[in-house]
DOSE-336456 format. One record per residue (C-alpha): residue in one letter; chain; y, x, z; residue number from 1. Coordinates in nm, 2 decimals, always signed. Example, Ala and Ser with C-alpha at 12.3 -4.5 7.8 and 13.67 -1.06 7.14 Angstrom:
+------+------+--------+--------+--------+-----+
! code ! unit !     yy !     xx !     zz ! pos !
+------+------+--------+--------+--------+-----+
!    A !    A !  -0.45 !  +1.23 !  +0.78 !   1 !
!    S !    A !  -0.11 !  +1.37 !  +0.71 !   2 !
+------+------+--------+--------+--------+-----+
# end
This chain:
+------+------+--------+--------+--------+-----+
! code ! unit !     yy !     xx !     zz ! pos !
+------+------+--------+--------+--------+-----+
!    M !    A !  +0.61 !  -6.74 ! +37.34 !   1 !
!    R !    A !  +0.76 !  -6.79 ! +37.69 !   2 !
!    K !    A !  +0.83 !  -6.51 ! +37.93 !   3 !
!    N !    A !  +0.57 !  -6.61 ! +38.19 !   4 !
!    S !    A !  +0.32 !  -6.77 ! +37.96 !   5 !
!    V !    A !  -0.05 !  -6.71 ! +38.00 !   6 !
!    K !    A !  -0.05 !  -6.51 ! +37.67 !   7 !
!    N !    A !  +0.24 !  -6.29 ! +37.78 !   8 !
!    I !    A !  +0.07 !  -6.22 ! +38.12 !   9 !
!    R !    A !  -0.25 !  -6.13 ! +37.94 !  10 !
!    I !    A !  -0.07 !  -5.90 ! +37.70 !  11 !
!    N !    A !  +0.11 !  -5.73 ! +37.98 !  12 !
!    S !    A !  -0.22 !  -5.68 ! +38.17 !  13 !
!    E !    A !  -0.40 !  -5.53 ! +37.86 !  14 !
!    V !    A !  -0.11 !  -5.30 ! +37.77 !  15 !
!    M !    A !  -0.09 !  -5.18 ! +38.13 !  16 !
!    K !    A !  -0.46 !  -5.11 ! +38.15 !  17 !
!    E !    A !  -0.47 !  -4.92 ! +37.82 !  18 !
!    L !    A !  -0.15 !  -4.72 ! +37.90 !  19 !
!    S !    A !  -0.29 !  -4.61 ! +38.23 !  20 !
!    Q !    A !  -0.60 !  -4.48 ! +38.05 !  21 !
!    I !    A !  -0.40 !  -4.31 ! +37.77 !  22 !
!    I !    A !  -0.16 !  -4.14 ! +38.02 !  23 !
!    R !    A !  -0.46 !  -4.01 ! +38.22 !  24 !
!    E !    A !  -0.60 !  -3.86 ! +37.90 !  25 !
!    T !    A !  -0.27 !  -3.71 ! +37.78 !  26 !
!    K !    A !  -0.29 !  -3.33 ! +37.78 !  27 !
!    D !    A !  +0.08 !  -3.26 ! +37.84 !  28 !
!    P !    A !  +0.10 !  -3.03 ! +38.14 !  29 !
!    R !    A !  +0.44 !  -3.18 ! +38.24 !  30 !
!    I !    A !  +0.28 !  -3.52 ! +38.32 !  31 !
!    H !    A !  +0.18 !  -3.51 ! +38.69 !  32 !
!    P !    A !  -0.18 !  -3.60 ! +38.77 !  33 !
!    M !    A !  -0.07 !  -3.85 ! +39.03 !  34 !
!    T !    A !  +0.12 !  -4.07 ! +38.77 !  35 !
!    S !    A !  +0.05 !  -4.44 ! +38.77 !  36 !
!    I !    A !  +0.17 !  -4.74 ! +38.58 !  37 !
!    V !    A !  +0.32 !  -4.99 ! +38.83 !  38 !
!    A !    A !  +0.42 !  -5.26 ! +38.59 !  39 !
!    V !    A !  +0.46 !  -5.34 ! +38.22 !  40 !
!    D !    A !  +0.70 !  -5.58 ! +38.07 !  41 !
!    V !    A !  +0.63 !  -5.65 ! +37.70 !  42 !
!    A !    A !  +0.90 !  -5.86 ! +37.53 !  43 !
!    T !    A !  +0.80 !  -6.20 ! +37.39 !  44 !
!    D !    A !  +0.85 !  -6.08 ! +37.03 !  45 !
!    L !    A !  +0.62 !  -5.78 ! +37.10 !  46 !
!    K !    A !  +0.88 !  -5.53 ! +36.97 !  47 !
!    T !    A !  +0.97 !  -5.36 ! +37.30 !  48 !
!    C !    A !  +0.79 !  -5.27 ! +37.62 !  49 !
!    K !    A !  +0.93 !  -5.14 ! +37.95 !  50 !
!    V !    A !  +0.68 !  -4.93 ! +38.13 !  51 !
!    Y !    A !  +0.75 !  -4.88 ! +38.50 !  52 !
!    V !    A !  +0.60 !  -4.54 ! +38.61 !  53 !
!    S !    A !  +0.55 !  -4.41 ! +38.96 !  54 !
!    V !    A !  +0.48 !  -4.04 ! +39.04 !  55 !
!    L !    A !  +0.35 !  -3.93 ! +39.38 !  56 !
!    G !    A !  +0.54 !  -3.61 ! +39.43 !  57 !
!    N !    A !  +0.89 !  -3.47 ! +39.46 !  58 !
!    E !    A !  +1.19 !  -3.52 ! +39.24 !  59 !
!    E !    A !  +1.10 !  -3.22 ! +39.02 !  60 !
!    D !    A !  +0.76 !  -3.37 ! +38.94 !  61 !
!    R !    A !  +0.93 !  -3.70 ! +38.85 !  62 !
!    T !    A !  +1.17 !  -3.53 ! +38.62 !  63 !
!    A !    A !  +0.90 !  -3.32 ! +38.45 !  64 !
!    T !    A !  +0.68 !  -3.63 ! +38.41 !  65 !
!    A !    A !  +0.97 !  -3.83 ! +38.26 !  66 !
!    Q !    A !  +1.03 !  -3.55 ! +38.00 !  67 !
!    G !    A !  +0.66 !  -3.53 ! +37.92 !  68 !
!    L !    A !  +0.63 !  -3.90 ! +37.87 !  69 !
!    K !    A !  +0.94 !  -3.91 ! +37.66 !  70 !
!    S !    A !  +0.80 !  -3.63 ! +37.43 !  71 !
!    A !    A !  +0.45 !  -3.79 ! +37.41 !  72 !
!    E !    A !  +0.59 !  -4.14 ! +37.34 !  73 !
!    G !    A !  +0.48 !  -4.14 ! +36.98 !  74 !
!    F !    A !  +0.13 !  -4.02 ! +37.06 !  75 !
!    I !    A !  +0.10 !  -4.28 ! +37.34 !  76 !
!    R !    A !  +0.23 !  -4.56 ! +37.11 !  77 !
!    R !    A !  -0.01 !  -4.46 ! +36.83 !  78 !
!    E !    A !  -0.31 !  -4.45 ! +37.07 !  79 !
!    L !    A !  -0.20 !  -4.79 ! +37.20 !  80 !
!    A !    A !  -0.20 !  -4.93 ! +36.84 !  81 !
!    H !    A !  -0.56 !  -4.80 ! +36.79 !  82 !
!    R !    A !  -0.69 !  -4.95 ! +37.11 !  83 !
!    L !    A !  -0.52 !  -5.29 ! +37.10 !  84 !
!    N !    A !  -0.53 !  -5.53 ! +36.80 !  85 !
!    M !    A !  -0.17 !  -5.66 ! +36.82 !  86 !
!    R !    A !  +0.05 !  -5.78 ! +36.55 !  87 !
!    N !    A !  +0.32 !  -5.53 ! +36.65 !  88 !
!    T !    A !  +0.28 !  -5.22 ! +36.87 !  89 !
!    P !    A !  +0.58 !  -5.23 ! +37.10 !  90 !
!    E !    A !  +0.83 !  -4.95 ! +37.13 !  91 !
!    L !    A !  +0.78 !  -4.80 ! +37.47 !  92 !
!    T !    A !  +1.06 !  -4.73 ! +37.73 !  93 !
!    F !    A !  +0.94 !  -4.54 ! +38.04 !  94 !
!    I !    A !  +1.13 !  -4.62 ! +38.36 !  95 !
!    M !    A !  +1.07 !  -4.43 ! +38.68 !  96 !
!    D !    A !  +0.99 !  -4.65 ! +38.97 !  97 !
!    T !    A !  +1.04 !  -4.51 ! +39.32 !  98 !
!    S !    A !  +0.94 !  -4.83 ! +39.52 !  99 !
!    I !    A !  +0.62 !  -4.67 ! +39.65 ! 100 !
!    E !    A !  +0.81 !  -4.36 ! +39.79 ! 101 !
!    D !    A !  +1.08 !  -4.59 ! +39.92 ! 102 !
!    A !    A !  +0.83 !  -4.80 ! +40.11 ! 103 !
!    M !    A !  +0.66 !  -4.49 ! +40.26 ! 104 !
!    N !    A !  +1.00 !  -4.35 ! +40.38 ! 105 !
!    M !    A !  +1.09 !  -4.69 ! +40.53 ! 106 !
!    M !    A !  +0.75 !  -4.70 ! +40.71 ! 107 !
!    K !    A !  +0.82 !  -4.35 ! +40.85 ! 108 !
!    K !    A !  +1.16 !  -4.46 ! +40.97 ! 109 !
!    I !    A !  +1.02 !  -4.78 ! +41.13 ! 110 !
!    D !    A !  +0.76 !  -4.57 ! +41.31 ! 111 !
!    E !    A !  +1.03 !  -4.33 ! +41.44 ! 112 !
!    V !    A !  +1.24 !  -4.61 ! +41.57 ! 113 !
!    T !    A !  +0.95 !  -4.80 ! +41.74 ! 114 !
!    G !    A !  +0.80 !  -4.48 ! +41.87 ! 115 !
!    H !    A !  +0.46 !  -4.51 ! +41.69 ! 116 !
!    N !    A !  +0.35 !  -4.17 ! +41.57 ! 117 !
!    A !    A !  +0.09 !  -4.20 ! +41.30 ! 118 !
+------+------+--------+--------+--------+-----+
# end
């Protein structure tokens, strides 16, 4: 299976949808309620999966969420296996993505420079 094949794109989409739902249902108090899955990259052999996570909050919230996701990794993977009928359930690696916060900060700086106060 090629990296950008229709099948791989469909698998990434389904895994992303299910992971978003599973993380919302996870009861770990360390996982911030404003946690969202930005992107999912499942390897072509379905063995590994990089999950890009964004947390709307401060650095402390991001750190706590990363710890909560790391400790709940087995539960999340097991739930993913139950919900999706895949040959292999990929091993999950959670990566914090700060692109949304970076974009918000950049917009604030642009507004300050141009004089627009929103």
